[in-house]
DSSP file (Angstrom, degrees, kcal/mol; ACC not computed):
  #  RESIDUE AA STRUCTURE BP1 BP2  ACC     N-H-->O    O-->H-N    N-H-->O    O-->H-N    TCO  KAPPA ALPHA  PHI   PSI    X-CA   Y-CA   Z-CA
    1    1 A M              0   0    0      0, 0.0     2,-0.4     0, 0.0    14,-0.2   0.000 360.0 360.0 360.0 108.6  154.4  -63.8 -141.6
    2    2 A P        -     0   0    0      0, 0.0    12,-2.2     0, 0.0     2,-0.4  -0.492 360.0-144.8 -71.3 122.4  154.2  -64.6 -137.9
    3    3 A K  E     -A   13   0A   0     -2,-0.4    10,-0.2    10,-0.2     3,-0.1  -0.729  18.2-179.3 -83.0 130.2  150.7  -65.0 -136.7
    4    4 A L  E     +     0   0A   0      8,-2.9    90,-2.2    -2,-0.4     2,-0.3   0.871  60.4   2.1 -95.6 -49.7  150.4  -63.7 -133.1
    5    5 A Y  E     -Ab  12  94A   0      7,-1.7     7,-2.6    88,-0.2     2,-0.4  -0.971  48.2-155.3-141.2 151.0  146.8  -64.4 -132.2
    6    6 A E  E     +Ab  11  95A   0     88,-2.0    90,-2.9    -2,-0.3     2,-0.4  -0.996  18.1 178.9-125.5 126.9  143.6  -65.9 -133.5
    7    7 A Y  E >   -Ab  10  96A   0      3,-2.7     3,-1.8    -2,-0.4    90,-0.1  -0.879  69.4 -38.4-134.7  97.8  140.4  -64.5 -132.0
    8    8 A F  T 3  S-     0   0    0     88,-0.6     3,-0.1    -2,-0.4    89,-0.1   0.905 126.0 -39.5  51.0  49.0  137.1  -65.9 -133.4
    9    9 A G  T 3  S+     0   0    0      1,-0.3     2,-0.4    19,-0.0    20,-0.3   0.176 113.2 119.0  90.3 -16.3  138.4  -66.0 -136.9
   10   10 A L  E <   -A    7   0A   0     -3,-1.8    -3,-2.7    18,-0.1     2,-0.5  -0.698  51.9-152.2 -82.8 130.7  140.3  -62.7 -136.7
   11   11 A I  E     -AC   6  27A   0     16,-3.0    16,-3.1    -2,-0.4     2,-0.5  -0.912   6.5-163.9-106.9 127.8  144.1  -63.1 -137.3
   12   12 A I  E     +AC   5  26A   0     -7,-2.6    -8,-2.9    -2,-0.5    -7,-1.7  -0.954  30.0 149.3-110.1 126.8  146.5  -60.7 -135.7
   13   13 A L  E     -AC   3  25A   0     12,-2.4    12,-2.7    -2,-0.5     2,-0.3  -0.934  44.7-124.5-150.7 165.9  150.0  -60.8 -137.3
   14   14 A F        -     0   0    0    -12,-2.2     2,-0.4    -2,-0.3    10,-0.1  -0.864  31.4-125.8-104.2 149.8  153.2  -59.1 -138.3
   15   15 A Y    >   -     0   0    0     -2,-0.3     3,-1.4   -14,-0.2   -12,-0.0  -0.786  24.3-121.9 -87.5 146.2  154.4  -59.3 -141.9
   16   16 A S  T 3  S+     0   0    0     -2,-0.4    -1,-0.1     1,-0.3    -2,-0.0   0.744 109.8  50.9 -63.0 -24.5  158.0  -60.7 -142.0
   17   17 A N  T 3  S+     0   0    0      2,-0.0    -1,-0.3     0, 0.0     0, 0.0  -0.058  84.2 148.0-103.6  33.1  159.3  -57.6 -143.7
   18   18 A E    <   -     0   0    0     -3,-1.4     2,-0.3     1,-0.1     4,-0.1  -0.046  29.4-158.0 -66.9 169.4  157.9  -55.1 -141.3
   19   19 A H        -     0   0    0      2,-0.2     4,-0.1     4,-0.0    -1,-0.1  -0.921  30.3 -53.5-140.8 160.8  159.4  -51.8 -140.3
   20   20 A E  S    S+     0   0    0     -2,-0.3     2,-0.2     2,-0.1     3,-0.0  -0.439  90.4  74.8 -71.7 155.8  159.1  -49.5 -137.3
   21   21 A P  S    S-     0   0    0      0, 0.0    -2,-0.2     0, 0.0     2,-0.2   0.493  94.2-105.1 -73.2 164.0  157.0  -48.1 -135.7
   22   22 A I        +     0   0    0     15,-0.3    15,-2.4    -2,-0.2     2,-0.3  -0.396  60.3 149.7 -62.0 126.5  155.7  -51.2 -133.9
   23   23 A H  E     - D   0  36A   0     13,-0.2     2,-0.3    -2,-0.2    13,-0.2  -0.985  31.3-150.3-155.6 161.3  152.4  -52.2 -135.5
   24   24 A V  E     - D   0  35A   0     11,-2.2    11,-2.5    -2,-0.3     2,-0.4  -0.902  14.4-131.9-131.3 161.1  150.2  -55.3 -136.2
   25   25 A H  E     -CD  13  34A   0    -12,-2.7   -12,-2.4    -2,-0.3     2,-0.5  -0.910   8.7-151.8-113.6 142.3  147.7  -56.2 -138.8
   26   26 A G  E     -CD  12  33A   0      7,-2.7     7,-2.1    -2,-0.4     2,-0.4  -0.972  19.4-174.4-112.0 123.8  144.3  -57.6 -138.2
   27   27 A K  E     +CD  11  32A   0    -16,-3.1   -16,-3.0    -2,-0.5     2,-0.3  -0.950  14.7 169.7-123.7 139.1  142.9  -59.8 -141.0
   28   28 A Y  E >   - D   0  31A   0      3,-1.9     3,-2.1    -2,-0.4     2,-0.1  -0.898  67.0 -50.3-147.7 117.1  139.6  -61.4 -141.5
   29   29 A Q  T 3  S-     0   0    0     -2,-0.3    -1,-0.0   -20,-0.3   -20,-0.0  -0.382 124.8 -17.0  52.7-120.5  138.6  -63.0 -144.8
   30   30 A N  T 3  S+     0   0    0     -2,-0.1    26,-0.6    -3,-0.1     2,-0.3   0.111 120.9  90.7-100.6  22.5  139.4  -60.3 -147.4
   31   31 A T  E <   +De  28  56A   0     -3,-2.1    -3,-1.9    24,-0.1     2,-0.3  -0.822  48.6 179.3-118.4 157.7  139.6  -57.4 -145.0
   32   32 A E  E     +D   27   0A   0     24,-2.6    20,-0.7    -2,-0.3     2,-0.3  -0.975   7.3 177.2-158.6 139.7  142.5  -55.9 -143.1
   33   33 A S  E     -DF  26  51A   0     -7,-2.1    -7,-2.7    -2,-0.3     2,-0.3  -0.865  19.7-134.0-135.0 172.1  143.2  -53.0 -140.7
   34   34 A R  E     -DF  25  50A   0     16,-3.0    16,-2.6    -2,-0.3     2,-0.4  -0.943   6.9-159.9-132.8 148.0  146.3  -51.9 -138.8
   35   35 A A  E     -DF  24  49A   0    -11,-2.5   -11,-2.2    -2,-0.3     2,-0.5  -0.989   8.2-160.9-130.4 123.6  147.2  -50.9 -135.2
   36   36 A E  E     -DF  23  48A   0     12,-3.0    12,-2.7    -2,-0.4     2,-0.6  -0.898  11.8-143.5-104.8 128.6  150.3  -48.8 -134.4
   37   37 A L  E     - F   0  47A   0    -15,-2.4     2,-0.6    -2,-0.5   -15,-0.3  -0.827  12.0-148.5 -94.7 119.9  151.5  -48.8 -130.8
   38   38 A I  E     - F   0  46A   0      8,-3.0     7,-2.8    -2,-0.6     8,-1.2  -0.781  17.3-170.1 -92.5 121.9  152.9  -45.4 -129.9
   39   39 A I  E     + F   0  44A   0     -2,-0.6     2,-0.4     5,-0.2     5,-0.2  -0.947  11.4 177.1-120.2 130.3  155.7  -45.8 -127.3
   40   40 A E  E >  S- F   0  43A   0      3,-2.6     3,-1.9    -2,-0.5    -2,-0.0  -0.999  75.1  -9.8-131.1 129.7  157.4  -42.9 -125.4
   41   41 A N  T 3  S-     0   0    0     -2,-0.4    -1,-0.1     1,-0.3     3,-0.1   0.861 130.3 -54.2  51.5  40.1  160.1  -43.5 -122.8
   42   42 A G  T 3  S+     0   0    0      1,-0.2     2,-0.4    -3,-0.0    -1,-0.3   0.503 117.2 107.7  78.3   4.5  159.5  -47.3 -122.9
   43   43 A E  E <  S-F   40   0A   0     -3,-1.9    -3,-2.6     0, 0.0     2,-0.6  -0.909  73.9-118.8-117.5 143.2  155.7  -47.0 -122.2
   44   44 A I  E     +F   39   0A   0     -2,-0.4    -5,-0.2    -5,-0.2     3,-0.1  -0.701  37.1 169.2 -76.7 118.0  152.8  -47.5 -124.6
   45   45 A V  E     +     0   0A   0     -7,-2.8     2,-0.3    -2,-0.6    -6,-0.2   0.603  59.8   1.4-107.1 -16.3  151.0  -44.1 -124.6
   46   46 A D  E     -F   38   0A   0     -8,-1.2    -8,-3.0     2,-0.0     2,-0.4  -0.985  51.2-144.6-164.4 157.5  148.6  -44.6 -127.5
   47   47 A I  E     -F   37   0A   0     -2,-0.3     2,-0.5   -10,-0.2   -10,-0.2  -0.988  18.7-160.9-130.1 122.6  147.3  -47.1 -130.1
   48   48 A Q  E     -F   36   0A   0    -12,-2.7   -12,-3.0    -2,-0.4     2,-0.4  -0.915   4.4-157.6-110.1 123.9  146.4  -45.7 -133.4
   49   49 A F  E     +F   35   0A   0     -2,-0.5     2,-0.3   -14,-0.2   -14,-0.2  -0.778  21.6 158.2-100.7 141.0  144.1  -47.8 -135.7
   50   50 A S  E     -F   34   0A   0    -16,-2.6   -16,-3.0    -2,-0.4     2,-0.1  -0.952  39.0 -96.6-152.5 170.0  144.0  -47.3 -139.4
   51   51 A S  E     -F   33   0A   0     -2,-0.3     2,-0.5   -18,-0.2   -18,-0.2  -0.402  37.6-116.6 -83.5 168.9  143.1  -48.9 -142.7
   52   52 A V    >   -     0   0    0    -20,-0.7     3,-2.4     3,-0.3   -20,-0.1  -0.941  34.5-106.8-110.7 126.5  145.7  -50.6 -145.0
   53   53 A K  T 3  S+     0   0    0     -2,-0.5     3,-0.1     1,-0.3    -1,-0.0  -0.244 103.8  12.2 -55.1 130.6  146.2  -49.0 -148.4
   54   54 A G  T 3  S+     0   0    0      1,-0.2     2,-0.4     0, 0.0    -1,-0.3   0.477 110.3  99.4  81.9   2.6  144.7  -51.2 -151.1
   55   55 A R  S <  S-     0   0    0     -3,-2.4    -3,-0.3   -23,-0.1    -1,-0.2  -0.928  77.1-115.7-122.4 146.4  142.7  -53.3 -148.7
   56   56 A K  B     -e   31   0A   0    -26,-0.6   -24,-2.6    -2,-0.4     3,-0.1  -0.649  43.2-117.6 -73.5 131.1  139.1  -53.3 -147.6
   57   57 A P        -     0   0    0      0, 0.0   -24,-0.2     0, 0.0    -6,-0.1  -0.252  34.1 -86.4 -70.5 159.2  139.0  -52.4 -143.8
   58   58 A L        -     0   0    0    -32,-0.2   -26,-0.0   -27,-0.1   -31,-0.0  -0.290  50.1-108.0 -56.5 144.6  137.6  -54.8 -141.2
   59   59 A D     >  -     0   0    0     -3,-0.1     4,-3.1     1,-0.1     5,-0.3  -0.245  40.1 -92.0 -70.0 170.7  133.9  -54.5 -140.7
   60   60 A R  H  > S+     0   0    0      1,-0.2     4,-2.3     2,-0.2     5,-0.1   0.874 124.1  47.1 -55.4 -45.0  132.7  -52.8 -137.5
   61   61 A N  H  > S+     0   0    0      2,-0.2     4,-2.0     1,-0.2    -1,-0.2   0.934 116.7  42.1 -65.8 -46.2  132.4  -56.0 -135.5
   62   62 A K  H  > S+     0   0    0      2,-0.2     4,-2.7     1,-0.2    -2,-0.2   0.851 112.6  55.1 -70.5 -33.0  135.8  -57.4 -136.5
   63   63 A F  H  X S+     0   0    0     -4,-3.1     4,-2.7     2,-0.2    -1,-0.2   0.922 107.7  49.7 -62.7 -42.8  137.4  -54.0 -136.0
   64   64 A N  H  X S+     0   0    0     -4,-2.3     4,-2.3    -5,-0.3    -2,-0.2   0.902 111.1  49.3 -62.2 -40.6  136.0  -53.9 -132.5
   65   65 A D  H  X S+     0   0    0     -4,-2.0     4,-2.5     2,-0.2    -2,-0.2   0.929 111.2  50.1 -61.4 -45.0  137.4  -57.4 -131.9
   66   66 A F  H  X S+     0   0    0     -4,-2.7     4,-2.6     1,-0.2     5,-0.2   0.921 110.9  48.9 -58.3 -46.7  140.8  -56.2 -133.3
   67   67 A K  H  X S+     0   0    0     -4,-2.7     4,-2.5     1,-0.2     5,-0.3   0.915 110.8  50.0 -61.4 -44.6  140.8  -53.2 -131.0
   68   68 A V  H  X S+     0   0    0     -4,-2.3     4,-2.3     2,-0.2    -2,-0.2   0.926 113.3  45.7 -60.8 -46.3  139.9  -55.3 -127.9
   69   69 A V  H  X S+     0   0    0     -4,-2.5     4,-2.6     2,-0.2    -2,-0.2   0.939 114.2  47.1 -65.3 -47.2  142.7  -57.8 -128.6
   70   70 A V  H  < S+     0   0    0     -4,-2.6     4,-0.4     1,-0.2    -2,-0.2   0.922 114.9  46.0 -63.4 -43.8  145.4  -55.2 -129.4
   71   71 A E  H >< S+     0   0    0     -4,-2.5     3,-0.6    -5,-0.2     4,-0.2   0.909 115.7  46.5 -64.5 -41.0  144.5  -53.1 -126.3
   72   72 A H  H 3< S+     0   0    0     -4,-2.3     3,-0.2    -5,-0.3    -2,-0.2   0.877 123.9  31.8 -68.9 -38.4  144.4  -56.2 -124.1
   73   73 A Y  T 3X S+     0   0    0     -4,-2.6     4,-2.7    -5,-0.2    -1,-0.2   0.114  80.4 122.0-107.3  20.1  147.7  -57.6 -125.3
   74   74 A A  H <> S+     0   0    0     -3,-0.6     4,-2.2    -4,-0.4     5,-0.2   0.892  76.7  46.7 -54.6 -47.8  149.6  -54.4 -126.2
   75   75 A K  H  > S+     0   0    0     -4,-0.2     4,-2.1     1,-0.2    -1,-0.2   0.905 113.6  49.3 -63.7 -40.1  152.6  -55.1 -123.9
   76   76 A E  H  > S+     0   0    0      2,-0.2     4,-2.8     1,-0.2    -1,-0.2   0.885 107.9  54.8 -64.6 -38.3  152.9  -58.7 -125.2
   77   77 A I  H  X S+     0   0    0     -4,-2.7     4,-2.4     2,-0.2    -2,-0.2   0.926 107.8  49.2 -61.7 -44.2  152.7  -57.4 -128.8
   78   78 A V  H  X S+     0   0    0     -4,-2.2     4,-2.3     1,-0.2    -1,-0.2   0.928 112.5  47.9 -60.6 -44.5  155.7  -55.1 -128.1
   79   79 A Q  H  X S+     0   0    0     -4,-2.1     4,-2.8     1,-0.2    -2,-0.2   0.896 110.7  50.8 -64.5 -39.5  157.6  -58.0 -126.6
   80   80 A K  H  X S+     0   0    0     -4,-2.8     4,-2.6     2,-0.2     5,-0.3   0.879 108.6  52.9 -65.1 -37.3  156.8  -60.3 -129.5
   81   81 A W  H  X>S+     0   0    0     -4,-2.4     4,-3.0     2,-0.2     5,-0.7   0.942 111.6  45.6 -60.4 -47.9  158.0  -57.5 -131.9
   82   82 A I  I  X>S+     0   0    0     -4,-2.3     5,-2.6     1,-0.2     4,-1.5   0.934 113.6  49.4 -61.6 -46.7  161.3  -57.3 -130.0
   83   83 A N  I  <5S+     0   0    0     -4,-2.8     6,-3.2     3,-0.2    -1,-0.2   0.922 120.6  35.2 -58.5 -45.1  161.6  -61.1 -129.9
   84   84 A Y  I  <5S+     0   0    0     -4,-2.6     4,-0.3     4,-0.2    -2,-0.2   0.954 129.1  27.5 -78.5 -51.5  161.0  -61.5 -133.6
   85   85 A F  I  <5S+     0   0    0     -4,-3.0    -3,-0.2    -5,-0.3    -2,-0.1   0.789 132.7  28.8 -88.1 -28.5  162.5  -58.4 -135.2
   86   86 A V  I  <<S+     0   0    0     -4,-1.5    -3,-0.2    -5,-0.7    -4,-0.1   0.878 132.1  29.5 -97.6 -49.7  165.3  -57.6 -132.8
   87   87 A L  S   <S-     0   0    0     -5,-2.6    -3,-0.2    -6,-0.2    -4,-0.2   0.530  96.0-132.6 -91.0  -6.7  166.3  -60.9 -131.2
   88   88 A H        +     0   0    0     -6,-0.4     2,-0.3    -4,-0.3    -4,-0.2   0.877  53.5 147.8  55.8  43.1  165.3  -63.0 -134.3
   89   89 A Q        -     0   0    0     -6,-3.2    -1,-0.2    -7,-0.1     2,-0.1  -0.746  51.9-104.6-102.5 153.9  163.4  -65.5 -132.2
   90   90 A S        -     0   0    0     -2,-0.3     2,-0.5     1,-0.0    -1,-0.1  -0.414  28.3-141.3 -74.2 156.1  160.3  -67.4 -133.4
   91   91 A V        -     0   0    0     -2,-0.1   -88,-0.2    -7,-0.0    -1,-0.0  -0.981   9.7-140.2-122.7 122.6  156.9  -66.3 -132.1
   92   92 A A        -     0   0    0     -2,-0.5     2,-0.1   -90,-0.1     0, 0.0  -0.660  21.4-122.0 -84.3 133.6  154.3  -68.9 -131.3
   93   93 A P        -     0   0    0      0, 0.0     2,-0.4     0, 0.0   -88,-0.2  -0.409  22.1-145.7 -72.0 151.0  150.7  -68.1 -132.2
   94   94 A E  E     -b    5   0A   0    -90,-2.2   -88,-2.0    -2,-0.1     2,-0.6  -0.966   3.0-145.0-120.5 134.2  148.1  -68.1 -129.6
   95   95 A Q  E     -b    6   0A   0     -2,-0.4     2,-0.7   -90,-0.2   -88,-0.2  -0.873  12.0-157.1 -94.4 120.4  144.5  -69.1 -130.0
   96   96 A I  E     +b    7   0A   0    -90,-2.9   -88,-0.6    -2,-0.6     4,-0.1  -0.887  17.8 172.3-101.0 111.0  142.2  -67.0 -127.8
   97   97 A A        +     0   0    0     -2,-0.7     2,-0.3   -90,-0.1    -1,-0.1   0.361  54.3  68.5-104.5   3.8  139.0  -69.0 -127.3
   98   98 A H  S    S-     0   0    0      0, 0.0     2,-0.3     0, 0.0   -90,-0.0  -0.916  88.3-102.6-122.4 151.3  137.3  -66.8 -124.7
   99   99 A R        -     0   0    0     -2,-0.3     2,-0.5     1,-0.1    -2,-0.1  -0.526  32.7-133.0 -71.5 133.8  135.7  -63.3 -125.2
  100  100 A I              0   0    0     -2,-0.3    -1,-0.1     1,-0.1   -31,-0.1  -0.755 360.0 360.0 -87.3 129.8  137.9  -60.5 -123.8
  101  101 A Q              0   0    0     -2,-0.5    -1,-0.1   -33,-0.0    -2,-0.0   0.432 360.0 360.0 -89.8 360.0  135.9  -58.1 -121.7
């Protein structure tokens, strides 16, 4: 499972056996939520956040962190998806050590 980002303890990742549509998971301790990137004509037009079946969702603070990271890095997430799932390239994790405004 390729880890994309770590943001103050929150891990944003793909699972290795993922499927379209393009989406990422945010995990913190025993909680997890999901963000699906909606793409039309090659552009990100929306990001839909949801819970993960069978998992406790991120608490409000970690969910807000997850939302900030996904919105800020949305284009990079799409490129990392293409690199990993389409081009079969490895994806290096990034540690984000500053607060995203």
